[in-house]
DOLUMBA-360196 format. One line per field, with one value per atom (N, C-alpha, C): atom name; residue in three letters; x negated, y, z negated. Coordinates in steps of 0.001 Angstrom, whole numbers, plus 500000, padded with zeros to 6 digits. Example, Ala and Ser with C-alpha at 12.3 -4.5 7.8 and 13.67 -1.06 7.14 Angstrom:
# DOLUMBA-360196
atomo <- (N | CA | C | N | CA | C)
residuo <- (ALA | ALA | ALA | SER | SER | SER)
c1 <- (486810 | 487700 | 486800 | 487150 | 486330 | 487100)
c2 <- (494310 | 495500 | 496700 | 497750 | 498940 | 500030)
c3 <- (492200 | 492200 | 492200 | 492920 | 492860 | 492130)
This chain:
# DOLUMBA-360196
atomo <- (N | CA | C | N | CA | C | N | CA | C | N | CA | C | N | CA | C | N | CA | C | N | CA | C | N | CA | C | N | CA | C | N | CA | C | N | CA | C | N | CA | C | N | CA | C | N | CA | C | N | CA | C | N | CA | C | N | CA | C | N | CA | C | N | CA | C | N | CA | C | N | CA | C | N | CA | C | N | CA | C | N | CA | C | N | CA | C | N | CA | C | N | CA | C | N | CA | C | N | CA | C | N | CA | C | N | CA | C | N | CA | C | N | CA | C | N | CA | C | N | CA | C | N | CA | C | N | CA | C | N | CA | C | N | CA | C | N | CA | C | N | CA | C | N | CA | C | N | CA | C | N | CA | C | N | CA | C | N | CA | C | N | CA | C | N | CA | C | N | CA | C | N | CA | C | N | CA | C | N | CA | C | N | CA | C | N | CA | C | N | CA | C | N | CA | C | N | CA | C | N | CA | C | N | CA | C | N | CA | C | N | CA | C | N | CA | C | N | CA | C | N | CA | C | N | CA | C | N | CA | C | N | CA | C | N | CA | C | N | CA | C | N | CA | C | N | CA | C | N | CA | C | N | CA | C | N | CA | C | N | CA | C | N | CA | C | N | CA | C | N | CA | C | N | CA | C | N | CA | C | N | CA | C | N | CA | C | N | CA | C | N | CA | C | N | CA | C | N | CA | C | N | CA | C | N | CA | C | N | CA | C | N | CA | C | N | CA | C | N | CA | C | N | CA | C | N | CA | C | N | CA | C | N | CA | C | N | CA | C | N | CA | C | N | CA | C | N | CA | C | N | CA | C | N | CA | C | N | CA | C | N | CA | C | N | CA | C | N | CA | C | N | CA | C | N | CA | C | N | CA | C | N | CA | C | N | CA | C | N | CA | C | N | CA | C | N | CA | C | N | CA | C | N | CA | C | N | CA | C | N | CA | C | N | CA | C | N | CA | C | N | CA | C | N | CA | C | N | CA | C | N | CA | C | N | CA | C | N | CA | C | N | CA | C | N | CA | C | N | CA | C | N | CA | C)
residuo <- (UNK | UNK | UNK | UNK | UNK | UNK | UNK | UNK | UNK | UNK | UNK | UNK | UNK | UNK | UNK | UNK | UNK | UNK | UNK | UNK | UNK | UNK | UNK | UNK | UNK | UNK | UNK | UNK | UNK | UNK | UNK | UNK | UNK | UNK | UNK | UNK | UNK | UNK | UNK | UNK | UNK | UNK | UNK | UNK | UNK | UNK | UNK | UNK | UNK | UNK | UNK | UNK | UNK | UNK | UNK | UNK | UNK | UNK | UNK | UNK | UNK | UNK | UNK | UNK | UNK | UNK | UNK | UNK | UNK | UNK | UNK | UNK | UNK | UNK | UNK | UNK | UNK | UNK | UNK | UNK | UNK | UNK | UNK | UNK | UNK | UNK | UNK | UNK | UNK | UNK | UNK | UNK | UNK | UNK | UNK | UNK | UNK | UNK | UNK | UNK | UNK | UNK | UNK | UNK | UNK | UNK | UNK | UNK | UNK | UNK | UNK | UNK | UNK | UNK | UNK | UNK | UNK | UNK | UNK | UNK | UNK | UNK | UNK | UNK | UNK | UNK | UNK | UNK | UNK | UNK | UNK | UNK | UNK | UNK | UNK | UNK | UNK | UNK | UNK | UNK | UNK | UNK | UNK | UNK | UNK | UNK | UNK | UNK | UNK | UNK | UNK | UNK | UNK | UNK | UNK | UNK | UNK | UNK | UNK | UNK | UNK | UNK | UNK | UNK | UNK | UNK | UNK | UNK | UNK | UNK | UNK | UNK | UNK | UNK | UNK | UNK | UNK | UNK | UNK | UNK | UNK | UNK | UNK | UNK | UNK | UNK | UNK | UNK | UNK | UNK | UNK | UNK | UNK | UNK | UNK | UNK | UNK | UNK | UNK | UNK | UNK | UNK | UNK | UNK | UNK | UNK | UNK | UNK | UNK | UNK | UNK | UNK | UNK | UNK | UNK | UNK | UNK | UNK | UNK | UNK | UNK | UNK | UNK | UNK | UNK | UNK | UNK | UNK | UNK | UNK | UNK | UNK | UNK | UNK | UNK | UNK | UNK | UNK | UNK | UNK | UNK | UNK | UNK | UNK | UNK | UNK | UNK | UNK | UNK | UNK | UNK | UNK | UNK | UNK | UNK | UNK | UNK | UNK | UNK | UNK | UNK | UNK | UNK | UNK | UNK | UNK | UNK | UNK | UNK | UNK | UNK | UNK | UNK | UNK | UNK | UNK | UNK | UNK | UNK | UNK | UNK | UNK | UNK | UNK | UNK | UNK | UNK | UNK | UNK | UNK | UNK | UNK | UNK | UNK | UNK | UNK | UNK | UNK | UNK | UNK | UNK | UNK | UNK | UNK | UNK | UNK | UNK | UNK | UNK | UNK | UNK | UNK | UNK | UNK | UNK | UNK | UNK | UNK | UNK | UNK | UNK | UNK | UNK | UNK | UNK | UNK | UNK | UNK | UNK | UNK | UNK | UNK | UNK | UNK | UNK | UNK | UNK | UNK | UNK | UNK | UNK | UNK | UNK | UNK | UNK | UNK | UNK | UNK | UNK | UNK | UNK | UNK | UNK | UNK | UNK | UNK | UNK | UNK | UNK | UNK | UNK | UNK | UNK | UNK | UNK | UNK | UNK | UNK | UNK | UNK | UNK | UNK | UNK | UNK | UNK | UNK | UNK | UNK | UNK | UNK | UNK | UNK | UNK | UNK | UNK | UNK | UNK | UNK | UNK | UNK)
c1 <- (308788 | 307780 | 306619 | 305440 | 304181 | 303337 | 302895 | 301903 | 301322 | 301017 | 300243 | 298854 | 297839 | 296945 | 296172 | 294592 | 293780 | 292625 | 292669 | 291282 | 290621 | 288993 | 288165 | 287631 | 286883 | 286097 | 285432 | 284486 | 283150 | 281357 | 282490 | 281538 | 281712 | 282759 | 282910 | 282444 | 282583 | 282122 | 280411 | 279879 | 278160 | 278161 | 278880 | 278018 | 278326 | 279140 | 279369 | 278651 | 277920 | 276764 | 275765 | 274923 | 274073 | 273764 | 274950 | 274830 | 274949 | 275179 | 275385 | 273702 | 272490 | 271746 | 270603 | 270617 | 270502 | 270567 | 271546 | 271244 | 271003 | 270027 | 270530 | 269479 | 268839 | 267759 | 267062 | 266439 | 265610 | 264822 | 263703 | 262356 | 262771 | 263806 | 264387 | 264251 | 263211 | 263746 | 265207 | 265752 | 267463 | 267044 | 267123 | 267480 | 268710 | 269135 | 270244 | 269788 | 270725 | 270026 | 271452 | 271317 | 272718 | 272624 | 272808 | 273649 | 274535 | 275652 | 277394 | 277863 | 276188 | 276152 | 277322 | 278577 | 279530 | 278530 | 278564 | 277785 | 278369 | 277586 | 278406 | 278750 | 279952 | 279575 | 280661 | 280947 | 281681 | 280931 | 281961 | 281337 | 280447 | 280221 | 278998 | 277761 | 277800 | 277012 | 276631 | 278031 | 277532 | 276907 | 277117 | 276409 | 274797 | 274798 | 273529 | 272528 | 273426 | 272427 | 271975 | 273271 | 273185 | 272238 | 271985 | 270866 | 269387 | 269647 | 268001 | 267777 | 268851 | 268708 | 267894 | 268490 | 268882 | 266861 | 266722 | 265399 | 264442 | 264568 | 263988 | 263412 | 264525 | 264526 | 265574 | 266227 | 267684 | 267995 | 268377 | 268932 | 270321 | 271157 | 272764 | 272902 | 273794 | 273848 | 272970 | 272346 | 271631 | 271885 | 272144 | 272708 | 272856 | 273577 | 273311 | 272359 | 271852 | 271010 | 269941 | 268395 | 267349 | 266598 | 266813 | 266796 | 264926 | 263985 | 262716 | 262177 | 261281 | 260980 | 259879 | 258839 | 257653 | 257176 | 255791 | 255481 | 256150 | 256378 | 257137 | 258947 | 258433 | 260346 | 261836 | 262465 | 263240 | 265081 | 266024 | 266703 | 268216 | 268696 | 269641 | 270819 | 271943 | 272885 | 274360 | 275267 | 275841 | 277008 | 277802 | 278570 | 279623 | 281116 | 282528 | 283515 | 284923 | 285725 | 286197 | 286859 | 287266 | 288553 | 288936 | 289808 | 290044 | 289539 | 289719 | 288405 | 287372 | 286217 | 285956 | 285184 | 284933 | 283518 | 283210 | 281588 | 281569 | 280661 | 281201 | 279533 | 280372 | 279434 | 277964 | 277437 | 275990 | 276022 | 276103 | 276601 | 275805 | 276735 | 276704 | 275824 | 275222 | 273776 | 272254 | 272816 | 271170 | 271423 | 272248 | 272374 | 271613 | 271797 | 271541 | 269970 | 268872 | 268161 | 267309 | 267714 | 267298 | 267080 | 268262 | 268487 | 266925 | 267046 | 265520 | 264694 | 264278 | 262983 | 263013 | 264066 | 263720 | 264275 | 264867 | 265786 | 266648 | 266731 | 268245 | 269003 | 271022 | 271621 | 272823 | 273715 | 274848 | 276287 | 277627 | 278279 | 278861 | 278498 | 278948 | 280363 | 281215 | 282643 | 282983 | 282566 | 281897 | 280614 | 280473 | 279161 | 278711 | 279556 | 279677 | 279715 | 279433 | 279433 | 277316 | 277241 | 275865 | 275058 | 275737 | 274717 | 274348 | 275479 | 275787 | 273891 | 274055 | 272980 | 271941 | 271800 | 270280 | 269765 | 270692 | 270436 | 269670 | 270108 | 270325 | 269320 | 268394 | 267720 | 266282 | 266035 | 265372 | 264450 | 265988 | 265756 | 265238 | 264137 | 264129 | 265562 | 266130 | 266953 | 267214 | 267546 | 267063 | 268578 | 269785 | 270522 | 271997 | 272624 | 273742 | 275263 | 275810 | 276968 | 277862 | 278786 | 279352 | 280692)
c2 <- (899413 | 899073 | 899303 | 898096 | 898227 | 899166 | 899990 | 900648 | 899576 | 899247 | 898426 | 899460 | 898503 | 898285 | 898939 | 900567 | 901250 | 900181 | 899154 | 899074 | 900271 | 899901 | 901011 | 901105 | 902244 | 901853 | 901195 | 901259 | 900237 | 901049 | 902987 | 903730 | 903621 | 903451 | 903565 | 902601 | 901016 | 899985 | 899614 | 900640 | 900824 | 901527 | 902352 | 903167 | 903330 | 902376 | 901337 | 900490 | 899651 | 899187 | 899825 | 900961 | 901357 | 901723 | 902971 | 902663 | 902060 | 900832 | 899823 | 899210 | 898767 | 898803 | 899826 | 900750 | 902679 | 901603 | 901552 | 901459 | 900233 | 898842 | 897570 | 897162 | 898026 | 896978 | 898391 | 898981 | 900223 | 900184 | 898354 | 898373 | 898194 | 897791 | 897459 | 897908 | 898516 | 899474 | 898613 | 899744 | 899815 | 901066 | 900739 | 901341 | 900710 | 901686 | 901270 | 901642 | 900572 | 900492 | 901228 | 901889 | 903013 | 902225 | 900450 | 900303 | 900742 | 901127 | 901388 | 902804 | 903242 | 905051 | 905971 | 906613 | 907083 | 908657 | 908500 | 908998 | 910216 | 911660 | 913513 | 912786 | 913979 | 914041 | 913230 | 913739 | 912798 | 911514 | 910981 | 909460 | 909308 | 910183 | 910652 | 910339 | 911514 | 911778 | 910264 | 910059 | 909012 | 907835 | 907010 | 906431 | 906080 | 907854 | 908354 | 908075 | 908179 | 908147 | 906687 | 905911 | 905148 | 904064 | 904428 | 903744 | 904314 | 905755 | 906013 | 905126 | 905361 | 904190 | 902833 | 902292 | 900772 | 900584 | 901290 | 902027 | 901741 | 902544 | 903009 | 901083 | 900540 | 899098 | 898861 | 899932 | 899541 | 897881 | 897166 | 896017 | 895556 | 895539 | 895624 | 894205 | 894675 | 893225 | 893680 | 894607 | 893919 | 894712 | 893730 | 893970 | 895916 | 895958 | 897743 | 897743 | 896680 | 897278 | 896766 | 896915 | 896104 | 895702 | 895024 | 895917 | 894993 | 895008 | 894896 | 894463 | 893558 | 894025 | 893756 | 893053 | 892809 | 891801 | 891787 | 890753 | 889853 | 890045 | 888659 | 888359 | 889150 | 889133 | 890154 | 889847 | 891010 | 889902 | 890802 | 890579 | 891089 | 890980 | 892197 | 891532 | 893234 | 892914 | 893252 | 892740 | 893097 | 893512 | 894692 | 895037 | 895648 | 894844 | 894651 | 895372 | 895405 | 896195 | 895252 | 895072 | 893416 | 893041 | 891883 | 891535 | 891859 | 893023 | 893342 | 893318 | 893084 | 893065 | 892246 | 892050 | 890760 | 890614 | 889950 | 889882 | 889990 | 890637 | 890893 | 889789 | 889184 | 888144 | 888893 | 889978 | 890085 | 890370 | 890396 | 890513 | 888950 | 888004 | 886766 | 886030 | 886521 | 885700 | 886512 | 887997 | 888386 | 887913 | 886959 | 886817 | 885968 | 884626 | 883572 | 883488 | 884530 | 884495 | 885097 | 886117 | 886460 | 885163 | 884546 | 883267 | 882350 | 882328 | 881161 | 881841 | 883000 | 883411 | 883635 | 883042 | 882639 | 883719 | 884824 | 886254 | 886247 | 885919 | 885891 | 887039 | 886604 | 887619 | 887313 | 887946 | 888266 | 888924 | 888524 | 889341 | 889644 | 890973 | 891175 | 892214 | 892305 | 893980 | 894256 | 893919 | 894215 | 894126 | 895136 | 895766 | 894477 | 893772 | 892744 | 890855 | 891125 | 890123 | 890549 | 891628 | 891795 | 891289 | 892216 | 891404 | 890200 | 889587 | 887817 | 887339 | 887886 | 887599 | 887791 | 889030 | 889224 | 889130 | 888349 | 887875 | 886702 | 885673 | 884404 | 884505 | 885703 | 885286 | 886126 | 886163 | 886303 | 887875 | 889121 | 890567 | 890889 | 891404 | 891965 | 893309 | 892996 | 893151 | 893566 | 894716 | 895163 | 895496 | 894590 | 894717 | 893516 | 893623 | 893140 | 893926 | 893207 | 893677 | 894280 | 895274 | 895191 | 894959)
c3 <- (509421 | 511311 | 510584 | 511152 | 511092 | 512466 | 512335 | 513258 | 513431 | 514923 | 515690 | 514965 | 514470 | 514245 | 515322 | 515402 | 516061 | 515716 | 517537 | 517825 | 518543 | 517479 | 517788 | 519297 | 520128 | 520942 | 520620 | 522163 | 522414 | 521786 | 521512 | 521004 | 519520 | 519344 | 517900 | 516568 | 517573 | 517244 | 517188 | 518484 | 518320 | 517180 | 517015 | 516189 | 515035 | 514174 | 513073 | 513151 | 514012 | 513003 | 513283 | 514245 | 514094 | 512492 | 512324 | 510903 | 509575 | 510009 | 509546 | 509035 | 510418 | 510502 | 510019 | 510019 | 509378 | 507886 | 507519 | 505986 | 505355 | 506376 | 505758 | 506322 | 507446 | 507885 | 508913 | 507870 | 508290 | 508539 | 508703 | 508907 | 510528 | 510899 | 512428 | 513888 | 514614 | 515251 | 516270 | 516263 | 517513 | 518180 | 519651 | 520828 | 521202 | 522013 | 522642 | 523976 | 524806 | 526502 | 527216 | 527733 | 528448 | 529479 | 530331 | 531165 | 531366 | 530547 | 530788 | 530786 | 530712 | 531183 | 531539 | 531036 | 531797 | 532889 | 534441 | 535150 | 535767 | 535735 | 535842 | 537337 | 537555 | 539359 | 540387 | 541001 | 542261 | 542934 | 543049 | 543574 | 544119 | 545067 | 545748 | 544746 | 543494 | 543145 | 542356 | 541424 | 540640 | 541956 | 542581 | 543779 | 543565 | 543836 | 544359 | 543146 | 541772 | 540353 | 540324 | 539736 | 539611 | 540656 | 541955 | 542342 | 542481 | 542134 | 541362 | 540021 | 539559 | 538085 | 538245 | 539449 | 539358 | 540300 | 541275 | 541940 | 540667 | 539195 | 538484 | 537123 | 537708 | 536890 | 536166 | 536519 | 535368 | 535958 | 534642 | 535321 | 534867 | 536356 | 535494 | 534496 | 533742 | 532322 | 531312 | 531282 | 530241 | 528979 | 527939 | 526383 | 525723 | 524998 | 525202 | 523826 | 522958 | 522004 | 522337 | 521900 | 521371 | 520031 | 519101 | 518471 | 517736 | 517263 | 517376 | 516067 | 515348 | 514307 | 513703 | 514419 | 514375 | 515319 | 515920 | 517258 | 517310 | 518640 | 518954 | 518605 | 517555 | 517032 | 517151 | 517827 | 518106 | 518197 | 518678 | 519026 | 520492 | 520878 | 521336 | 521381 | 520960 | 521090 | 521682 | 522186 | 523472 | 522630 | 522825 | 521818 | 522799 | 522253 | 523156 | 521558 | 522253 | 521253 | 520861 | 519704 | 518918 | 519587 | 520020 | 521072 | 522081 | 522347 | 524253 | 524817 | 524671 | 524961 | 525660 | 527063 | 528297 | 528400 | 528899 | 529677 | 531189 | 531605 | 533140 | 533304 | 534745 | 535301 | 535263 | 535425 | 535787 | 533635 | 532652 | 531576 | 531172 | 531289 | 531860 | 531402 | 532850 | 534292 | 532929 | 532509 | 531778 | 530694 | 530119 | 528960 | 528874 | 529834 | 529484 | 530668 | 531383 | 531509 | 530161 | 528946 | 528287 | 527226 | 526408 | 526108 | 527120 | 527857 | 528797 | 528056 | 527956 | 527828 | 526238 | 525558 | 523860 | 523158 | 523565 | 523149 | 522868 | 521679 | 520904 | 521473 | 521771 | 522211 | 521402 | 521304 | 520836 | 521019 | 521483 | 522087 | 520225 | 519633 | 518667 | 518836 | 517936 | 518101 | 516623 | 515358 | 513980 | 513907 | 513218 | 511358 | 510829 | 510953 | 509634 | 511512 | 511792 | 513629 | 513498 | 513536 | 514165 | 512979 | 512018 | 510866 | 510173 | 509957 | 510121 | 511091 | 512417 | 513572 | 513680 | 513495 | 512888 | 511225 | 510415 | 509022 | 509897 | 510311 | 511298 | 511914 | 512790 | 513483 | 512517 | 511321 | 510371 | 510612 | 510471 | 510823 | 509391 | 508808 | 507629 | 506812 | 506235 | 505512 | 503979 | 503471 | 502404 | 501755 | 501920 | 500590 | 501527 | 501354 | 501790 | 502260 | 502890 | 503249 | 502078 | 501473 | 500703 | 500870)
């Protein structure tokens, strides 16, 4: 009997995408936007920390990664677990808003999907996926 396939966590998926981007998109500046950060402390402390972050400008639902490569050129990646990840209402609303501002957004679950999306957006690439 075959063992069930292990589905990578969202963090593992994101790190695999970052690794691929480091090799194949070295001219693209990529940063993580920690909207889903796990805050420390008890419920009250986390509530206060989230309130402070929102007061500092955090927008719930912002995609996980911002990718920039030249003036006015860039894209956002929302990373989800393969087969399990689902968009929240806030993520859907932010994606629609960003796209209305002509910023491309993709929901990606693999390095291959991120590669295809960034290539399609015109990100400078130094090679092909192997």
